[in-house]
C-alpha positions in Angstrom: 85.0 -24.0 -93.8 82.1 -22.4 -95.7 82.8 -20.2 -98.8 80.8 -17.5 -97.1 83.3 -17.4 -94.2 86.2 -17.2 -96.7 84.5 -14.3 -98.5 84.1 -12.4 -95.2 87.7 -12.9 -94.3 89.0 -11.6 -97.6 86.7 -8.6 -97.5 87.9 -7.7 -94.0 91.5 -7.8 -95.3 90.9 -5.7 -98.4 93.0 -2.5 -98.3 91.4 0.9 -98.6 91.5 2.6 -102.1 94.3 4.8 -101.0 96.4 1.9 -99.7 95.6 -0.1 -102.8 97.0 2.7 -105.1 100.0 3.0 -102.8 100.7 -0.8 -103.1 100.2 -0.8 -106.9 102.7 2.1 -107.3 105.2 0.1 -105.3 104.5 -3.1 -107.3 105.6 -1.3 -110.5 108.9 -0.3 -109.1 112.0 -2.4 -109.4 115.8 -2.7 -108.8 117.4 0.0 -106.5 114.2 2.0 -106.5 112.4 -1.0 -104.8 115.0 -1.0 -102.0 114.5 2.7 -101.4 110.8 2.4 -101.5 110.8 -0.5 -99.1 112.5 1.7 -96.5 109.9 4.4 -97.1 107.2 1.8 -96.6 108.7 0.8 -93.3 108.6 4.5 -92.2 105.0 4.7 -93.6 103.9 1.7 -91.5 105.4 2.9 -88.2 
């Protein structure tokens, strides 16, 4: 596999800026908040 192909693949999977901020916010949560937030993510993705 060429490195160019790998770069194209990762670029196509890069989240939009809005999703990136959403994921970063989730990443900073922990404990019980994380469980609640996970349920919200499931709703968000449906």
